[in-house]
N, C-alpha and C positions, 0 to 999 in steps of 0.2 A: 505756812503753806509752801510747798515745793513747786515754784514756777519753773517752766521749761520752755525753750524755744522749739521743742519738738511737739507739734500739735497733733500729729498723726503718727503714733509710734508704729502702727502697722504698715507704714511706708518704708520701714527700715528693718523690722523684725516681725515675723509672723509664724505661728504654728499651724500647720495644715495636717489634718487627719484624713485618712483615705482608706479605701478597701481595694486590695489588689485584684487584678483581672487575669493574670497569667498570660496576657497578650499586650501588645503595644498600648500604652496608657498615657494619654496627654492630660495632665492634671492642671486645673486652673483654680483661681480663688486665693492665691497667695497674696495678691495685691500689688506685686511688682515683679520684675525679673530678678530672681535670686542670683547671688554670686557665691554663696556658700549654703549648701543643703546637707543636713545631717538627718539620716533616716534610720528608724529602728522598727522592726516587726514586733508588735506588742504581744502577740499570741504565739510566739515561737522562740526557740533558742537560736536566733540568728544574729549575725554580727551587726554592730552599729556601722553604717556606711556613710562616709564623709566624702563629698565631691564638691569641687569649687571651680569657678570660671577661670581662675588663674592657671590651674593645672589642666583645665579643660574637662568637659563631660567625658564619661566612661573611665576616668582616672580615679580609683578608689583607694582610700586608706580607712582604717578601722580603729575607733577609740578604745576598743577592748583587746587590741592585738598590737604587737610590736613589729609586725611584718612590713616589708617594703611596699611601696605603691604598686597596685595592680591595674591592668587595663581590663575592664569587664564590658565587653561590647553590648551586652544586654542588661546593663545596670542603668544608671541615669544617663540617658542618651543625649539630652539637650536641655539647656536653660532657655525658657520661653518667656514671652512678655508678661504673663500672669501666672507663671508656674514652671513646670518642667515635664519632660516626657520620659517615661520608663520603658525599658524592654522587659524581657521575660524572666530575668534573674529572680530567684525566690527570696533573696535577702531584701529586695525592694518592691517586688510585685507578684508574689504568689497568688494564685486564684483564691479569692475569698479571704485572704489574709488581712489582718487589721494592722495598720501602720500609723506611726507618728513621724512627721517631718518638721524640723526646725530650720527656718530660712532667714538668712541675713542679706541685706543689701550692702555691697561695698561700692566700687566705682563703676566704670563701664567696661565690661568684659575683662580681658587680662590686665588692663592698665598699661603702665609703662615703667621703664627702669627708674629706680631711685638712686641717686649718686651721693646722698648725704653722708653715708658711712664709708669706712675703708673697704667694705665689700659692696660693690654695685649690685643691686637686686636685678634678677632677670626680669621680673615684673613686680609691680606694687599696685594694687587696686584699692582705692581709699574712699571712704565715706566720712568726711570730717564732721558733718552734721551730727551723725550718730556715734562717732568715735570708734570706727571699726575699719581695719585694713587687713589685706591678705598680701603677704610678701613671699616670693620665691627667690632663693639664692643658692650659690655654690660655696661650700666651706673652704677655708684656707688651712685649718689645722693649728693656727696660732691666734692669739688674742686679736679681736676685730670688733667692728661696729657695723650695724645694718640700719639703713633708713627705713622708718615705718610710715612716714607721710602724714601722721595725724595732727601735727602742730602742737600737741600737748603730750605729756608723758603717758604711755599706756600703763594700766594697772594690772592687766592680765595679758600674758603671752603664752600661747600653746604652740610648741614647735615639734614637728615630726620629720625625722630623716626619711627621705623617699627612696633613696637608691640602695638601701640595705636595711636589714632588721635592726631596730633600736627602739628603746622606750620613748614614749611621748614625754617631753620635758615641759613642765608647767612653771612659769614665773607668776607669782602673785605678790602684789605690793605689800601685803601684810607679813610676808616672809622675807622680803628684801632680796637683793642680788646675790646673797651668800647661800641661799637655800632654794630647793626646788621640790616639786612633787612629780609623780608619774601618773598621767591620766589613765594608763592601761593597767595600773596596779593598785594594791591596797597599802603600800608602804606609807610610813610616817614621813614627815618632812626630812629631806636629806641635806646635810651641810656639805656643799661642794663649791669650790672656787672655780672649777673648770667648765661650768655650764654658762653662767652669766658674768664671769670674771669679777665677782664680788661688787658689781656695779649696777645701780638702779638705772632704768631707762631715762632718757632726757626727752625734751620736746621734739627732737629730731631723730634720735637713734636709740637702739637697744644694743647692749654689749654682749659679746660672746667670749668664752674661754676656748680651750682646745678640746673639749669633750666631743666624742663622736656623735653624741645625741643632739648637739647643736651646731658643731663646726668642724667636722672631720674633713681633712684635705681632699678636695675633689668630689665630695659628697653633696648631693642635692637635698634641699629642705623646703618646707613650707612653714610659715609662721602666721598665726591668727592673732592679731593685736587688738586690744580693747582699751579705750580710754573712757573714763567716767563722764557721764553727762547728767547734770542735775535734772531730776524728774523723769529720767528715762532709764539710766543704768546705775548700778551701785555695786561696788566690790569691796569687801572688807572681811572682818573676822569677829567672832563672838565666843563666849564661854557658856556652855550648857549648864542647866541647874538640876537636871535629873528628875523632874516631876512633870505631871501633865499640864500644870500651869507653867508652861515652858518659857524659854528665852524669847524676847521680842527683838526683832531686827528691823530697825527703821530704815526704809529705803527712800521715802518721799514720793512713792507712786504705788499703784496697785500692781503687784508682780504678774507677769505673764510667763516667766521662765525663771526657775530657781535651781541652781546647782550648788552642791556643797561637798566638802570632804573634811574629815577629821585630820588634823595635822600633827598632833602630839602623841599618837599611838598608831601602831601598825594593825592591819587586819580588817579595817573598816572600809567598806566600799564607797565609791562616789555615789551620790544620789541626785536624781533629776526629776523635778515636778514641773507641770505647766498648767495653765488655766483652761486648756481645751480638753485634755483628758480628764481633768477634774474641774468642771465648770462651776461647782458650788463647794462651799466648805462643808465638811472637812475635806482637805486635799490629801488623798491617801493612795493615789495611783502613781507609783514611782518606777523609774527605770534606773539601771546601774550602768553608767558609761564604761566601766572597766570590765564588764562581763556580758556574755551573750544571752543571759537569762531573759525569759519573758517578763512582762510587766508584773510588778508586785501590787496587789490590791490588799493593803494591810493597814488597818486602823491604828496598829501599834507603831507604825512608821508614818506619821501624819503631821499636818500643819494646817494653819489657816492662812489664806491670802487676804489681807486687809487692804483698806484704801491707801494706807501709807506704809505698809511693810508686811512682815511675816511673823506669825506667832506659832512657836513650836508647841505641839500637842502631845508628843511622845515622851515617855519617861526613861526609856532604855538608852544605854550608851551606844556609841558608834553611829547610830542612824541620824543623829543630829542634835541630841540634847543630853548627852551623858554628863553627870555631875562633875564640874570642874574641867571638862574636856574642851579643847580649843578646836574651832572649825573655821575654815575659810569659805566664802560664798561668792557667787556670781548671780546677780539679779538683773533682769531686764523686764520692762513692763510698760504700763500705760502711765501717762503723766497724771498727777493729782490735779493741778491747775496749769494749763498752758498759757501762752501769751495771748491766746484768744479768749481767756477767762472761762473756758468750758471745764467744769469740774468732772473728775472721775469718781463715780459713785462707789460706795462700799458694796461688798458682796453679801 
């Protein structure tokens, strides 16, 4: 049994579905004041909008686009005690539009500077309990380190250059410090020494090379860092088997959020499922973080959320279970058994 110290996972991560109004919209029910909110319109070809409390409300970046940060006054206008307030922008609040939002708790507001690395962060906001931090920093153009504040080594880091166009750079522990993926693209893993300086993160810092995507001189960046917490989050890799009795990925909890990407071949999109858009098995409502497409409702791209992991149901390649194909994943969810001995039931 996977015991965890996180008895209420929804105090740290929660999916909130909502319907747009086209006018000022104060949404509640998240369960906490979010520090990072990721929004996607489910029924339209709109961008994935990512806003965080470190960069402040109205500052948007997009997982499906390499563009610089934008200020959108009518986007996400504020982070509130139990949710967030939206303006009239159609990517986040079109009248009668159907939306999904994924919300994480970091620290308090913008946080404070972290001086553990050779680059002092502008701000670092940290939730050590759930293993999540947001860091903003300015690059130097030469090998450097940045403090993440987690106290344990992160296993996933998502970095976006804010001050100019550049791909999202993804570190995943299964690929190591010599390789990276691109969140906004379908590329296979890339072998590059200039993104993470061929160095895995430590309990205090992550390393950067001289790539403009992670450390251009005078350029500004945001990094989202995730450390694994037993019974709450799991980040790893698996190999597909190419049939409907698909691969099983043990997480130790009932997933609430599941993101994957094929790493050993190009052309396959990122896929994202959650337990709110698909509250019962089979889980077949997916979104693609690297594209603006509307939600896919497709039983051929499906899986089951079990009490202790994920069971692939699709037989096709690319989507998550191609025969002999390698995938990385990010899973966040509910504890199977917490320190309060309350079990998480199967679906």
